[in-house]
N, C-alpha and C positions, 0 to 999 in steps of 0.2 A: 671775760674769763677773772672772777677777783682776785689774788692772792688767799690760800691759807693764811689766816690768823697767826696762827704756831709761827710761821717763814717769819711776818711781819715786826712780830717783838724781838725778831733777834737782832746785837747790839753791832754781829759783825757773818754779814751772808752774804752770800750768793745767789745772781740770777742767769741764768743763759740758756741757750737757745733760739729759734730765728723766725721764732713768729714775735716783731716786732713789735703789734698793741698792743699783746703781752707786756710781752717784758717795759715798757715803758709803763704800760700801768701798772705793775709794780714795783719800778721802782719807784714815783708817785707816791704808790700806797707808802711803802718804806720811811718815803723825806719824809709824809706827813704824821708816821709815828716816833724819826728820833732829830726832826732840823722843827726850833720853833719858827717860824715864820720873824718873828721881830727881832730873831736875833742871827739869822740865817747868813744875810753879805759878812759877817763876821768869824763865825761857828759855820759855816761846809766850806768845802774845799774843792772842787770838784778838778781833778788831775787831768793831764792832754790823753788822748784816746793811745790806749799802748805805749805808756808810760813804763817804767822798770820800776822791781820792789823799791829801789832806794831810792826812789819821789814818793814814793807811798808811806813806807815808813817813813820820811821826811815828815810832808804832812801827817801823820799822822803824831809825834813828837814833840809841834806844836802849841801848845801849851792854851784853853781856850779863853777869852778875856776875859773878867772880874763882872761876876755877879751869870755868866753864862750856864746851866750846867754842864754842855758838854761838848767835845771838838764830833764832829760829820766830815768823815772822808768819803766821797763818791768817785768810782775809778772807770770812767765807760771805756770799751773795746779793747777789756785787760784778757783778752785775749791770749797773750805773749807772753801772760806768766805765769799759764802749766805751761809750761812748755818740757820742764822735765821735774815734777814734782821731788822726786830724791833726789838733786842738788839744790833745796831750798836752802838760803844759807840759814846759818842757826841764829840768828834774833827775827830772822821774818817763822822761821817754824815756830820757832819757843814765843812767839806772841798771836803766830793761830794756835797753836794747840791752850792756852791758857788769855782768850782773850784779855786786854788791861780795863783799865772799868775808866768811866771818865773822857772816852771817845766810842764811834761809829763808823764802820767800815763796812759799804755794799761794791764788792766788787762785781760788775757788768758784762758776762762772752756773749757777745755778739750767737756765735755759732753752739753748738753741741755739744759738751764735754764728755769721749767720752769715760766711761765708769770699769774700765775691763782693767784689769792688772797691768800695771805699769806702760795704765794711759795718763790720759791728763787730770780724771779725782779718781785713782784706781792705787792711791797709793793715802798711806796718815801725808798730814791732818785733815785731810780733803776727804777718807769715807769715815772719820771720827764728824765727819762737818756735818754729813751725809746722815746720818746716825744721830746728832742731836738736833736735826730738821733748817740746820740752817742754808740749805742749799732745795732751791726751784727750778726747775726745770720749766722752760713755756717751748719747746720744741715740737717736731713731728708730733702726730696722734700714733701709736697703733694701729696697728689695718682694722683691729674690732670695736676701735671707737671711730673714727674716721663718718660713720654713718648716720649714728646719735650725733654727734659733731654737729652733723648739716644740714637734718632735718630738725633741733633746737635753734640751730641758728636763721635756719626761714622759718620756723615757727617766729618766732621771736618778729620778723620783718614783716609777716601776713603773706608770707608764701608759699603755694601749694605748687609743690615738686612729681612732675604725671608719671608715670609711665616711668621709664627706667633714668627718668633726668638726674636723681641723685645719685642713679649708677655709673654714669657717667660722668658726672661734675667727678665723685671719686678718684672715679680713672682716670681722668685731664688733667686734674691737680695735685692728684697727693695729698698727704695727712701732713700741710703745709696748713695751715692755723689761718696762717694771715694773706696765701693765695685764694682760701674758701673762701674766707671773709668779703673781700675785693669781687670773687667772682658773687657772691650773691648781692655786694652793693651794684650792682652796675644790670645784676638783673632787674633786682628790685627796681631803679629807672624804668627799665626795659617791659616790662610783665605791665601793662594799664589794665586786665582781670588778675591780675596778682596769681596769676598761672605759667609754672614753666614748664614750657613742654623740650623735651632733648632737644629740635632742633636749634631753640632758643639759647642751650645751653652751651650746643659744638657750635654759633655764631664766639656767642664772648669769649668761652675761652681759647679760641682761634685769634680772634684777634685780641685780648691783652696780652700772647704771646709773643704777637708780631708787633707793638703797640711799641712792651720793653724790652725787643730787640732791638728797638732803631733811640728811640728816649733817648738811650744814654747818649749813641754815638754820633746824633743826631745835635744835640748840647755839647758837647765841646767842640764838633767842628760849629759851632756857631759861637763861641768862645764862651757859654752861660755857663760859668762856673759853678753858683748855684745848682743851676737846675741838672748841671751834670755827675753831680755830687747829690743831689735829693734820688733820680735816677738809677745812681746807683745800686744806692744805700736799701732802694725796694725793689733793685732785683737781687741781688747777695740776697738780704728777707728773705726774700724767696724762694731763694735755694739756688740761684743759678753757678755756675761753675767757673771759682772765676777762671783756671782757664783758657773755660768757651770761652768769655767774654774778651780776653786775649787775642784769641782767634783773628773775633770782628776787629779790630785795631791795626794786625799789623796786617790781615789783606786793606788799609786802607791805606797804611806806610807803604804796605810792596809798590799798589800803583803809583805812589808816588814819584817811585822809585823807575817804576816804569812808566810810567811820564817823562821820566827828563831820559831815560834809554831812546825812548820813540820819538822825543822833536828832535830830540841829534842826528839822529835819521832821516830827519824830516816824515816821518809818518801826517797822513793828513783823514780828517775824514774816518773813512771804515776801515781801514789800516791800522788807524791809529787808537779807536773804541774797539780793537780786537787786538791788540796789542794790550793793555790795560784788562780787556775781560766783562767790557761791558757788550750790553746791544744798543741797536740802533737807538728803542728805546730809552734809554738810557743816559741820550747823548748828552741831557742835559745834566749831570754830573761832570762832566768836564770844567766846568765854568768855575766849580767850588776846589778842583784839586787844582788847576791854573791858579786859582787867589792863592792855596793855602804852599804853592811851590812857593810862587815869586814871593810871600815873607820868607819861607825858611831858606831858600837857595836849594841845590844837589847837595850841598856841604849839611848843613843843618835835617837835608832829610833821613840823610844817611844818620847822624847825631840823633834824630830819634827810634830809627829804626834800634840803633841801641840798647834806645831807656829801654824799648818792647821788650828786648833781648832779655835785658838786668831782667825785668819787673816780670819774665817767666820765671829765670832764675830763683827770686825771690821766691815764687808763689807756689814752687815746688824744696825747698829749705822749711821751708816752713807748713810743710801741708800738716804736720801733726794742728799746731796751735787758729789751722786753718787759718792768722791776719791778713785785713782785709789792706792791710797798709800799706805794702807795695802797690793796690792800684788805688787806691786816694793818690799816691804819689804823682803817679802812672797820670789820671784823671787827668790831676791842675797842669800839670806838664802840657798836654796835648789840648788843651784849653789855650795855657799860654801860645802854643805855637800856630793850631788850628785856626784862632779866633782873629778877629780881622778889626 
């Protein structure tokens, strides 16, 4: 879905929402409008993810090189900038209320920012931004929009959804456009005759959920930082709750600590598996836990549990902004600690 031309023309703009595909398309479309490719290396500044307003302001105040029309600043993962709209520094609020000429600014939030009074976009200057068409939402579809979205995407791919296949897909994937598109892309590969029935939807949506749950943990347990971050971003864009994902980490780290206690008690075979909460069919997992423990040592395993606990506190403390930064940091720590 293309971003509206009125939004693309805004020199100061915000895009927010969980639809990663639409968000990336909107960013690229906006950059095409405001960044001259020949001057991009000199006039485009991409701030660090989750950077503070001070860094954004500093980037905006840099002078554009001679010959360039404007300097452009892009702020990815800017969810944290909307924590407390009422507490914006005076200089920041003045700039947002009356954007200066000669600079462009695009704020990109991964989550859908609430617009209710007292919430992220529920106060000035963001309410004025919304009225002026500076804000683009690419988050979850409204309930009445889901069926039409599925039908449009299926038609574009040449798929025929039979019976209650469309209804089942909507029930399983919800109103997240990214999740719906991924499911339809998999169905596109499976449907050789272009017909999709309920059984196929059931199979695909179950497998997508299962694969997503293990792709992230599997990557950081191998020390694959790039794969782990990619899997984490996909899961978060698909609407997975960070605290639920953190529970998966806690279970793995807890097994390491239980392995320390079990080996100290001399447990072996079935008793060892039971102590770790594993079934006989999961005995093959022991090698992975032993390898991680050999690298971390008991002290390191306890320190890793401390990182998990701190991440949970940080996530709960950022519940309003829904910043994923703590989980990103923890993922990298897990890759370093667990990878061989």
